[in-house]
DRENGU-247048 format. One line per field, with one value per atom (N, C-alpha, C, CB): residue number from 1; chain; atom name; x, y, z. Coordinates in nm, 3 decimals. Glycine has a CB too. Layout:
N
i = (NUM  ...)
ch = (A  ...)
at = (CA  ...)
east = (X  ...)
north = (Y  ...)
up = (Z  ...)
//
This chain:
91
i = (1  1  1  1  2  2  2  2  3  3  3  3  4  4  4  4  5  5  5  5  6  6  6  6  7  7  7  7  8  8  8  8  9  9  9  9  10  10  10  10  11  11  11  11  12  12  12  12  13  13  13  13  14  14  14  14  15  15  15  15  16  16  16  16  17  17  17  17  18  18  18  18  19  19  19  19  20  20  20  20  21  21  21  21  22  22  22  22  23  23  23  23  24  24  24  24  25  25  25  25  26  26  26  26  27  27  27  27  28  28  28  28  29  29  29  29  30  30  30  30  31  31  31  31  32  32  32  32  33  33  33  33  34  34  34  34  35  35  35  35  36  36  36  36  37  37  37  37  38  38  38  38  39  39  39  39  40  40  40  40  41  41  41  41  42  42  42  42  43  43  43  43  44  44  44  44  45  45  45  45  46  46  46  46  47  47  47  47  48  48  48  48  49  49  49  49  50  50  50  50  51  51  51  51  52  52  52  52  53  53  53  53  54  54  54  54  55  55  55  55  56  56  56  56  57  57  57  57  58  58  58  58  59  59  59  59  60  60  60  60  61  61  61  61  62  62  62  62  63  63  63  63  64  64  64  64  65  65  65  65  66  66  66  66  67  67  67  67  68  68  68  68  69  69  69  69  70  70  70  70  71  71  71  71  72  72  72  72  73  73  73  73  74  74  74  74  75  75  75  75  76  76  76  76  77  77  77  77  78  78  78  78  79  79  79  79  80  80  80  80  81  81  81  81  82  82  82  82  83  83  83  83  84  84  84  84  85  85  85  85  86  86  86  86  87  87  87  87  88  88  88  88  89  89  89  89  90  90  90  90  91  91  91  91)
ch = (A  A  A  A  A  A  A  A  A  A  A  A  A  A  A  A  A  A  A  A  A  A  A  A  A  A  A  A  A  A  A  A  A  A  A  A  A  A  A  A  A  A  A  A  A  A  A  A  A  A  A  A  A  A  A  A  A  A  A  A  A  A  A  A  A  A  A  A  A  A  A  A  A  A  A  A  A  A  A  A  A  A  A  A  A  A  A  A  A  A  A  A  A  A  A  A  A  A  A  A  A  A  A  A  A  A  A  A  A  A  A  A  A  A  A  A  A  A  A  A  A  A  A  A  A  A  A  A  A  A  A  A  A  A  A  A  A  A  A  A  A  A  A  A  A  A  A  A  A  A  A  A  A  A  A  A  A  A  A  A  A  A  A  A  A  A  A  A  A  A  A  A  A  A  A  A  A  A  A  A  A  A  A  A  A  A  A  A  A  A  A  A  A  A  A  A  A  A  A  A  A  A  A  A  A  A  A  A  A  A  A  A  A  A  A  A  A  A  A  A  A  A  A  A  A  A  A  A  A  A  A  A  A  A  A  A  A  A  A  A  A  A  A  A  A  A  A  A  A  A  A  A  A  A  A  A  A  A  A  A  A  A  A  A  A  A  A  A  A  A  A  A  A  A  A  A  A  A  A  A  A  A  A  A  A  A  A  A  A  A  A  A  A  A  A  A  A  A  A  A  A  A  A  A  A  A  A  A  A  A  A  A  A  A  A  A  A  A  A  A  A  A  A  A  A  A  A  A  A  A  A  A  A  A  A  A  A  A  A  A  A  A  A  A  A  A  A  A  A  A  A  A  A  A  A  A  A  A  A  A  A  A  A  A)
at = (N  CA  C  CB  N  CA  C  CB  N  CA  C  CB  N  CA  C  CB  N  CA  C  CB  N  CA  C  CB  N  CA  C  CB  N  CA  C  CB  N  CA  C  CB  N  CA  C  CB  N  CA  C  CB  N  CA  C  CB  N  CA  C  CB  N  CA  C  CB  N  CA  C  CB  N  CA  C  CB  N  CA  C  CB  N  CA  C  CB  N  CA  C  CB  N  CA  C  CB  N  CA  C  CB  N  CA  C  CB  N  CA  C  CB  N  CA  C  CB  N  CA  C  CB  N  CA  C  CB  N  CA  C  CB  N  CA  C  CB  N  CA  C  CB  N  CA  C  CB  N  CA  C  CB  N  CA  C  CB  N  CA  C  CB  N  CA  C  CB  N  CA  C  CB  N  CA  C  CB  N  CA  C  CB  N  CA  C  CB  N  CA  C  CB  N  CA  C  CB  N  CA  C  CB  N  CA  C  CB  N  CA  C  CB  N  CA  C  CB  N  CA  C  CB  N  CA  C  CB  N  CA  C  CB  N  CA  C  CB  N  CA  C  CB  N  CA  C  CB  N  CA  C  CB  N  CA  C  CB  N  CA  C  CB  N  CA  C  CB  N  CA  C  CB  N  CA  C  CB  N  CA  C  CB  N  CA  C  CB  N  CA  C  CB  N  CA  C  CB  N  CA  C  CB  N  CA  C  CB  N  CA  C  CB  N  CA  C  CB  N  CA  C  CB  N  CA  C  CB  N  CA  C  CB  N  CA  C  CB  N  CA  C  CB  N  CA  C  CB  N  CA  C  CB  N  CA  C  CB  N  CA  C  CB  N  CA  C  CB  N  CA  C  CB  N  CA  C  CB  N  CA  C  CB  N  CA  C  CB  N  CA  C  CB  N  CA  C  CB  N  CA  C  CB  N  CA  C  CB  N  CA  C  CB  N  CA  C  CB  N  CA  C  CB  N  CA  C  CB  N  CA  C  CB  N  CA  C  CB  N  CA  C  CB  N  CA  C  CB  N  CA  C  CB)
east = (0.072  -0.001  -0.027  0.077  -0.137  -0.164  -0.068  -0.310  -0.051  0.038  -0.015  0.056  0.076  0.040  -0.012  0.161  0.058  0.020  -0.003  0.131  -0.121  -0.157  -0.225  -0.249  -0.166  -0.230  -0.314  -0.124  -0.425  -0.514  -0.460  -0.659  -0.454  -0.404  -0.499  -0.385  -0.442  -0.524  -0.580  -0.441  -0.710  -0.773  -0.732  -0.930  -0.668  -0.625  -0.743  -0.550  -0.730  -0.841  -0.882  -0.802  -0.787  -0.819  -0.911  -0.689  -0.885  -0.968  -1.106  -0.900  -1.110  -1.238  -1.326  -1.216  -1.266  -1.341  -1.398  -1.253  -1.326  -1.369  -1.451  -1.249  -1.468  -1.547  -1.479  -1.680  -1.345  -1.272  -1.248  -1.139  -1.275  -1.242  -1.148  -1.371  -1.080  -0.990  -0.907  -0.901  -0.792  -0.705  -0.560  -0.743  -0.472  -0.328  -0.274  -0.254  -0.207  -0.141  0.008  -0.165  0.062  0.200  0.281  0.207  0.409  0.506  0.598  0.586  0.612  0.689  0.802  0.599  0.905  1.004  0.985  1.152  0.980  0.969  1.104  0.851  1.167  1.300  1.292  1.372  1.406  1.407  1.349  1.547  1.321  1.256  1.106  1.320  1.055  0.913  0.873  0.836  0.972  0.942  0.936  1.047  0.854  0.842  0.954  0.702  1.022  1.122  1.095  1.268  1.132  1.120  0.982  1.218  0.874  0.743  0.739  0.628  0.674  0.664  0.523  0.770  0.469  0.338  0.355  0.275  0.276  0.281  0.156  0.299  0.050  -0.073  -0.159  -0.150  -0.226  -0.314  -0.424  -0.235  -0.540  -0.653  -0.730  -0.744  -0.744  -0.681  -0.530  -0.750  -0.455  -0.310  -0.269  -0.246  -0.174  -0.110  -0.190  -0.075  -0.311  -0.395  -0.384  -0.542  -0.383  -0.386  -0.252  -0.493  -0.155  -0.026  0.047  0.062  0.063  0.141  0.079  0.149  -0.053  -0.119  -0.095  -0.270  -0.100  -0.077  0.068  -0.109  0.162  0.304  0.334  0.393  0.277  0.299  0.242  0.236  0.126  0.064  0.148  -0.078  0.199  0.274  0.407  0.297  0.459  0.589  0.590  0.633  0.473  0.468  0.410  0.386  0.378  0.324  0.431  0.268  0.387  0.476  0.419  0.493  0.508  0.474  0.552  0.502  0.506  0.592  0.701  0.512  0.826  0.930  0.922  1.069  0.971  0.979  1.083  1.015  1.052  1.143  1.194  1.074  1.322  1.385  1.481  1.459  1.450  1.532  1.552  1.669  1.447  1.453  1.518  1.526  1.555  1.618  1.526  1.756  1.517  1.435  1.507  1.405  1.433  1.487  1.401  1.495  1.457  1.377  1.283  1.468  1.168  1.071  1.055  0.933  1.075  1.069  0.938  1.187  0.897  0.779  0.653  0.802  0.634  0.511  0.406  0.530  0.298  0.196  0.082  0.141  0.037  -0.075  -0.157  -0.026  -0.288  -0.379  -0.450  -0.482  -0.445  -0.517  -0.632  -0.423  -0.753  -0.872  -0.916  -0.986  -0.941  -0.990  -1.138  -0.906  -1.224  -1.367  -1.417  -1.444  -1.503  -1.559  -1.668  -1.615  -1.679  -1.788  -1.918  -1.767  -2.017  -2.142  -2.205  -2.241  -2.183  -2.244  -2.174  -2.242  -2.053  -1.981  -2.005  -1.833  -2.088  -2.113  -2.221  -2.151)
north = (-0.429  -0.549  -0.546  -0.677  -0.606  -0.610  -0.704  -0.654  -0.686  -0.776  -0.919  -0.724  -1.015  -1.156  -1.182  -1.248  -1.126  -1.137  -0.996  -1.212  -0.976  -0.841  -0.853  -0.769  -0.790  -0.786  -0.659  -0.790  -0.671  -0.556  -0.469  -0.603  -0.339  -0.251  -0.250  -0.110  -0.232  -0.213  -0.072  -0.238  -0.061  0.071  0.139  0.061  0.254  0.321  0.351  0.452  0.317  0.334  0.480  0.281  0.570  0.715  0.754  0.800  0.699  0.729  0.664  0.680  0.542  0.474  0.552  0.332  0.594  0.667  0.798  0.695  0.859  0.987  0.969  1.073  0.842  0.816  0.863  0.880  0.863  0.913  0.803  0.972  0.837  0.750  0.827  0.705  0.756  0.825  0.728  0.919  0.777  0.694  0.737  0.703  0.645  0.673  0.622  0.607  0.709  0.669  0.653  0.772  0.540  0.506  0.485  0.384  0.512  0.475  0.373  0.601  0.257  0.147  0.108  0.026  0.051  -0.020  -0.167  0.028  -0.248  -0.393  -0.452  -0.453  -0.521  -0.576  -0.698  -0.612  -0.754  -0.865  -0.994  -0.889  -0.996  -1.112  -1.090  -1.140  -0.972  -0.942  -0.875  -1.066  -0.841  -0.775  -0.623  -0.812  -0.559  -0.414  -0.353  -0.368  -0.256  -0.179  -0.031  -0.217  0.049  0.195  0.246  0.245  0.200  0.258  0.403  0.176  0.487  0.629  0.679  0.712  0.760  0.820  0.936  0.868  0.937  1.048  1.135  0.994  1.080  1.158  1.086  1.176  1.161  1.101  1.200  1.058  1.145  1.226  1.145  1.269  1.190  1.308  1.284  1.344  1.391  1.381  1.335  1.515  1.241  1.200  1.110  1.318  1.074  0.993  0.844  1.038  0.810  0.671  0.624  0.654  0.715  0.687  0.568  0.809  0.569  0.465  0.326  0.495  0.315  0.187  0.137  0.199  0.227  0.188  0.142  0.304  0.216  0.179  0.046  0.288  0.022  -0.105  -0.222  -0.101  -0.204  -0.313  -0.349  -0.273  -0.250  -0.278  -0.346  -0.151  -0.337  -0.396  -0.548  -0.359  -0.613  -0.759  -0.804  -0.817  -0.711  -0.748  -0.814  -0.625  -0.900  -0.966  -0.950  -1.118  -0.921  -0.905  -1.005  -0.761  -1.028  -1.093  -0.992  -1.138  -1.030  -0.934  -0.897  -0.990  -0.778  -0.736  -0.822  -0.583  -0.864  -0.950  -0.878  -1.082  -0.902  -0.846  -0.952  -0.710  -1.005  -1.111  -1.230  -1.055  -1.268  -1.383  -1.358  -1.491  -1.234  -1.200  -1.109  -1.131  -1.137  -1.054  -0.922  -1.129  -0.814  -0.680  -0.607  -0.598  -0.502  -0.415  -0.333  -0.322  -0.302  -0.214  -0.092  -0.287  0.025  0.149  0.222  0.240  0.299  0.383  0.304  0.493  0.190  0.113  0.185  -0.038  0.226  0.305  0.217  0.415  0.247  0.173  0.266  0.048  0.254  0.334  0.240  0.414  0.273  0.197  0.286  0.155  0.231  0.305  0.254  0.292  0.344  0.311  0.351  0.384  0.249  0.273  0.193  0.235  0.257  0.191  0.095  0.294  -0.014  -0.109  -0.038  -0.241  -0.036  0.034  -0.013  0.015  -0.139  -0.189  -0.134  -0.341  -0.075  -0.024  0.125  -0.049  0.184  0.328  0.356  0.390)
up = (-1.230  -1.190  -1.039  -1.230  -0.996  -0.851  -0.780  -0.825  -0.651  -0.576  -0.572  -0.433  -0.566  -0.550  -0.410  -0.580  -0.314  -0.173  -0.122  -0.087  -0.069  -0.022  0.113  -0.124  0.214  0.345  0.353  0.460  0.421  0.439  0.551  0.470  0.529  0.636  0.755  0.584  0.872  0.992  0.990  1.122  1.006  1.008  1.137  0.995  1.131  1.255  1.347  1.223  1.474  1.568  1.578  1.706  1.569  1.575  1.459  1.572  1.340  1.224  1.239  1.095  1.290  1.312  1.410  1.365  1.520  1.622  1.567  1.744  1.476  1.419  1.292  1.389  1.248  1.128  1.001  1.139  0.999  0.883  0.780  0.926  0.656  0.544  0.453  0.467  0.365  0.275  0.194  0.351  0.147  0.066  0.087  -0.083  0.049  0.049  -0.084  0.173  -0.158  -0.281  -0.252  -0.397  -0.295  -0.266  -0.393  -0.178  -0.382  -0.485  -0.420  -0.540  -0.486  -0.430  -0.525  -0.401  -0.470  -0.549  -0.519  -0.517  -0.624  -0.610  -0.648  -0.698  -0.554  -0.582  -0.673  -0.451  -0.709  -0.804  -0.748  -0.850  -0.616  -0.554  -0.537  -0.418  -0.574  -0.564  -0.434  -0.580  -0.350  -0.222  -0.240  -0.116  -0.158  -0.161  -0.078  -0.109  -0.137  -0.063  -0.088  -0.106  0.008  -0.001  -0.040  -0.100  0.027  -0.005  0.042  0.061  -0.036  -0.002  -0.034  -0.080  0.056  0.035  -0.062  0.170  -0.168  -0.263  -0.256  -0.405  -0.197  -0.180  -0.077  -0.316  0.007  0.107  0.144  0.233  0.169  0.213  0.315  0.093  0.437  0.496  0.518  0.631  0.511  0.524  0.663  0.492  0.667  0.791  0.883  0.865  0.846  0.935  0.903  0.926  0.775  0.731  0.676  0.626  0.667  0.603  0.666  0.611  0.795  0.863  0.840  1.014  0.848  0.827  0.685  0.855  0.587  0.448  0.428  0.353  0.485  0.471  0.537  0.531  0.655  0.724  0.644  0.864  0.586  0.510  0.388  0.466  0.317  0.194  0.220  0.117  0.342  0.371  0.356  0.511  0.363  0.350  0.216  0.463  0.128  -0.003  -0.088  -0.075  -0.179  -0.275  -0.415  -0.241  -0.509  -0.650  -0.734  -0.698  -0.857  -0.956  -0.987  -1.086  -0.986  -1.022  -1.170  -0.988  -1.201  -1.341  -1.412  -1.352  -1.533  -1.606  -1.730  -1.645  -1.760  -1.880  -1.934  -1.850  -2.052  -2.113  -2.019  -2.155  -1.947  -1.858  -1.724  -1.926  -1.697  -1.569  -1.489  -1.592  -1.359  -1.270  -1.243  -1.137  -1.247  -1.221  -1.119  -1.351  -1.061  -0.976  -1.063  -0.891  -1.008  -1.074  -0.985  -1.099  -1.042  -0.965  -0.990  -1.002  -0.891  -0.900  -0.938  -1.002  -0.871  -0.885  -0.801  -0.839  -0.862  -0.793  -0.744  -0.885  -0.624  -0.568  -0.479  -0.488  -0.487  -0.403  -0.307  -0.490  -0.180  -0.078  -0.030  0.042  -0.039  0.003  0.139  -0.102  0.230  0.364  0.370  0.476  0.383  0.397  0.515  0.267  0.592  0.708  0.665  0.808  0.738  0.717  0.754  0.802  0.665  0.696  0.827  0.584  0.866  0.990  1.114  0.993  1.097  1.213  1.237  1.197  1.153  1.168  1.269  1.035)
//
């Protein structure tokens, strides 16, 4: 499921200046309160350019926690892809 609260990552200025677009695929753990813990990059293109911005953005995301028999549980290996695209008017 998508996050309840999702902040947009800051586009890295180095990538903007170079006109770079791409994506970052992340694996997250969602704790029993719906907070993201231990986000990890599993794939990125271009590598190493957009990773930090994606990781910083996910740190404030909130999800519905996974439920099992009425109890909130952690959810492991929640996958999410963040796409970085430049605004056509800024090119």
